[in-house]
C-alpha positions as CSV (number, residue, x, y, z in Angstrom):
1,X,-55.0,-1.4,46.4
2,X,-51.7,-1.9,44.6
3,X,-51.5,-2.5,40.9
4,X,-49.8,-5.7,39.7
5,X,-46.2,-5.1,38.8
6,X,-46.7,-6.1,35.2
7,X,-48.9,-3.1,34.5
8,X,-46.3,-0.6,35.4
9,X,-43.6,-2.2,33.2
10,X,-42.6,-0.4,30.1
11,X,-40.1,-1.3,27.4
12,X,-37.8,1.7,27.0
13,X,-36.4,0.8,23.5
14,X,-40.0,0.4,22.1
15,X,-41.0,3.7,23.8
16,X,-38.0,5.4,22.3
17,X,-38.9,4.0,18.9
18,X,-42.4,5.4,19.3
19,X,-41.0,8.9,20.0
20,X,-38.7,8.6,17.0
21,X,-41.8,8.1,14.8
22,X,-44.0,10.7,16.4
23,X,-41.6,13.7,16.0
24,X,-41.2,13.4,12.2
25,X,-44.9,12.7,11.9
26,X,-45.8,16.0,13.5
27,X,-43.4,17.7,11.2
28,X,-44.8,16.1,8.1
29,X,-48.3,17.1,9.2
30,X,-47.2,20.7,9.8
31,X,-45.5,20.8,6.4
32,X,-48.5,19.2,4.7
33,X,-51.0,21.7,6.3
34,X,-49.3,24.7,4.7
35,X,-50.1,23.9,1.0
36,X,-53.4,22.4,2.1
37,X,-54.5,25.7,3.6
38,X,-53.3,27.7,0.7
39,X,-55.1,25.3,-1.7
40,X,-58.4,25.5,0.2
41,X,-58.2,29.3,0.2
42,X,-57.5,29.4,-3.6
43,X,-60.2,26.8,-4.2
44,X,-63.0,28.7,-2.4
45,X,-62.0,32.3,-3.0
46,X,-61.0,32.4,-6.6
47,X,-62.1,31.3,-10.1
48,X,-60.2,30.5,-13.3
49,X,-56.6,29.2,-13.2
50,X,-56.0,30.0,-9.5
51,X,-58.9,27.6,-8.7
52,X,-57.0,24.9,-10.5
53,X,-53.9,25.8,-8.6
54,X,-55.8,25.3,-5.4
55,X,-56.8,21.8,-6.5
56,X,-53.2,21.0,-7.4
57,X,-51.9,22.3,-4.0
58,X,-54.5,20.1,-2.2
59,X,-53.5,17.1,-4.3
60,X,-49.8,17.7,-3.5
61,X,-50.4,18.0,0.2
62,X,-52.4,14.8,0.7
63,X,-49.5,12.4,0.3
64,X,-47.4,14.4,2.8
65,X,-50.3,14.4,5.2
66,X,-50.7,10.6,4.7
67,X,-47.1,10.0,5.6
68,X,-47.5,12.2,8.8
69,X,-50.6,10.3,9.9
70,X,-49.0,6.9,9.2
71,X,-46.0,7.9,11.3
72,X,-48.2,9.1,14.1
73,X,-50.2,5.8,14.0
74,X,-46.9,3.8,14.0
75,X,-45.7,5.8,17.0
76,X,-49.0,5.1,18.8
77,X,-48.7,1.4,18.1
78,X,-45.1,1.4,19.4
79,X,-46.2,3.3,22.5
80,X,-49.0,0.8,23.2
81,X,-46.6,-2.1,22.6
82,X,-44.1,-0.6,25.1
83,X,-46.8,-0.6,27.8
84,X,-47.0,-4.4,27.3
85,X,-50.8,-4.5,27.1
86,X,-52.6,-6.7,24.5
87,X,-54.4,-4.9,21.7
88,X,-57.6,-7.0,21.9
């Protein structure tokens, strides 16, 4: 059984736009995980002012992680759109 020709069609500019969003998204997540991990270690293994420093590091890493997740989501939407399939 052959698939209809419209299923195999992709839109290269939209697919490239998705890749342009995914690569920085992965980098943002990698950069955001470093202070998050350090903050979690300080939060659970220390007391006093290093504990507060852990909370600060976690708070500073969350916006970076949010940017990375949003870029990955945008890349996923662009990839899905390039496949020319409806969302619903």
